[in-house]
C-alpha positions in Angstrom: 139.6 41.4 24.2 137.0 42.4 26.8 135.1 44.3 24.1 135.0 41.1 22.0 133.6 39.1 25.0 131.0 41.8 25.6 130.0 41.7 22.0 129.6 37.9 22.0 127.6 38.1 25.2 125.2 40.7 23.6 124.8 38.5 20.6 123.9 35.6 22.9 121.3 37.8 24.6 119.9 38.8 21.2 119.5 35.2 20.3 117.7 34.4 23.5 115.6 37.5 22.9 114.7 36.2 19.4 113.7 32.8 21.0 111.5 34.6 23.5 109.8 36.6 20.7 109.2 33.4 18.8 107.5 31.8 21.8 105.4 34.9 22.3 104.4 34.8 18.6 103.6 31.1 18.8 101.3 31.6 21.8 99.6 34.6 20.0 99.0 32.5 16.9 97.7 29.6 19.0 95.3 31.8 20.8 94.1 33.4 17.6 93.6 30.0 16.0 91.6 28.8 19.0 89.2 31.7 19.0 88.9 31.6 15.2 87.8 28.0 15.6 85.4 29.0 18.3 83.9 31.7 16.0 83.7 29.1 13.1 81.6 26.8 15.3 79.4 29.7 16.4 78.9 30.8 12.8 78.1 27.2 11.7 75.4 26.9 14.4 73.9 30.2 13.4 73.8 29.2 9.7 72.3 25.9 10.7 69.5 27.7 12.5 69.0 29.9 9.4 68.9 26.8 7.2 66.3 25.1 9.4 64.2 28.2 9.5 64.3 28.5 5.7 63.4 24.8 5.4 60.3 25.3 7.6 59.3 28.4 5.6 59.7 26.5 2.3 57.6 23.6 3.7 54.8 25.9 4.8 54.9 27.9 1.5 54.9 24.6 -0.5 51.9 23.3 1.5 50.0 26.5 0.9 50.8 26.4 -2.8 49.7 22.7 -3.1 46.4 23.4 -1.4 45.9 26.7 -3.3 45.6 28.7 0.0 46.3 32.4 0.4 50.1 33.1 0.4 50.9 30.0 -1.5 51.8 31.2 -5.0 54.4 29.5 -7.2 56.8 32.5 -7.1 56.7 32.5 -3.2 57.4 28.8 -3.2 60.3 29.2 -5.6 61.7 32.1 -3.5 61.4 30.0 -0.3 63.1 27.0 -2.0 65.9 29.3 -3.3 66.4 30.8 0.2 66.6 27.3 1.6 69.3 26.2 -0.9 71.2 29.4 -0.3 71.3 28.8 3.5 72.2 25.1 2.9 75.2 26.2 0.8 76.2 28.7 3.5 76.1 25.8 6.1 78.4 23.8 3.9 80.8 26.7 3.5 80.7 27.3 7.3 81.5 23.6 7.8 84.5 23.9 5.4 85.6 26.9 7.5 85.4 24.9 10.7 87.6 22.2 9.2 90.1 24.8 7.8 90.3 26.5 11.2 90.7 23.2 13.0 93.5 22.2 10.7 95.3 25.5 11.3 95.0 25.0 15.1 96.2 21.4 14.7 99.2 22.6 12.7 100.2 25.2 15.2 99.8 22.6 18.1 101.8 20.0 16.1 99.0 17.5 16.0 98.3 15.2 13.0 95.7 16.6 10.6 93.4 13.5 10.9 93.3 11.4 14.0 89.6 10.7 13.9 88.7 13.4 16.5 87.4 16.9 16.2 88.7 19.8 18.2 85.9 21.9 19.7 86.7 24.8 21.9 85.3 24.4 25.4 85.9 27.9 26.8 83.5 30.8 26.3 85.0 34.3 25.8 84.9 36.4 28.9 82.3 39.2 29.0 83.9 41.0 32.0 84.8 44.7 31.5 88.5 45.3 31.4 90.0 48.6 32.5 93.6 49.1 31.4 96.1 51.2 33.3 97.7 52.7 30.1 100.5 54.5 31.8 101.6 51.3 33.7 101.2 49.3 30.5 103.3 51.8 28.6 106.2 51.6 31.1 106.0 47.8 31.2 106.0 47.6 27.4 109.1 49.7 27.2 111.0 47.4 29.5 109.6 44.0 28.4 108.9 44.4 24.7 111.2 42.0 22.8 111.8 44.3 19.8 112.8 47.3 22.0 115.2 45.2 24.1 116.7 43.8 20.9 117.3 47.3 19.5 118.9 48.5 22.8 121.3 45.5 22.7 122.0 46.3 19.0 122.9 49.9 20.0 125.1 48.7 22.8 126.8 46.1 20.5 127.5 48.8 17.9 128.9 51.1 20.6 131.3 48.3 21.7 132.3 47.6 18.1 133.1 51.3 17.6 135.2 51.3 20.7 137.0 48.2 19.5 137.6 49.8 16.1 139.0 52.9 17.7 141.3 50.7 19.8 142.7 49.2 16.5 143.7 52.7 15.4 145.9 53.3 18.4 149.6 52.5 18.0 150.5 49.0 19.2 153.6 48.6 21.2 154.7 45.0 21.8 157.8 44.2 23.8 159.4 40.9 23.0 162.2 39.5 25.2 164.2 36.3 25.2 165.8 34.6 28.1 168.2 31.7 27.7 170.7 29.7 29.7 173.8 29.4 27.8 176.4 27.2 29.3 179.6 25.5 28.4 180.6 22.0 29.0 
């Protein structure tokens, strides 16, 4: 019976361990979605700058072509126009990526997909140098890693199940007795 209680306790610990792993994974996914949205906004801004620069180049080339000045040929104007439309399509794609990444972040956070507001990350990534103590991290990971703890509990549970199975192979001796008052009258 004690083995059965211990096995049930280990199963409860494994369930709590699974919950802890789920929370950890949720926070990891949330952080990834946040920084992906940050990158999408940065990418959008860079593409907008490229588009604006291509527009200025196209305007200058078109003006030179209209006036017949040096550097204003029809093929250069067509190339500049093509570059502008290429950058414009990239801006539209980057904006689509922003909306996609924002929807992913909203989904993870449990927010509605459209509430009339945009989520824009406010934090900048840290630029500080990080030096890891790998031996300390390794020891901590062995004791705190959810998957390793789960496997240790699984091994312990299997050991207790083996002990319980061996106990069922032993002969069982039950003594049964009866006690009664028998009276006359």
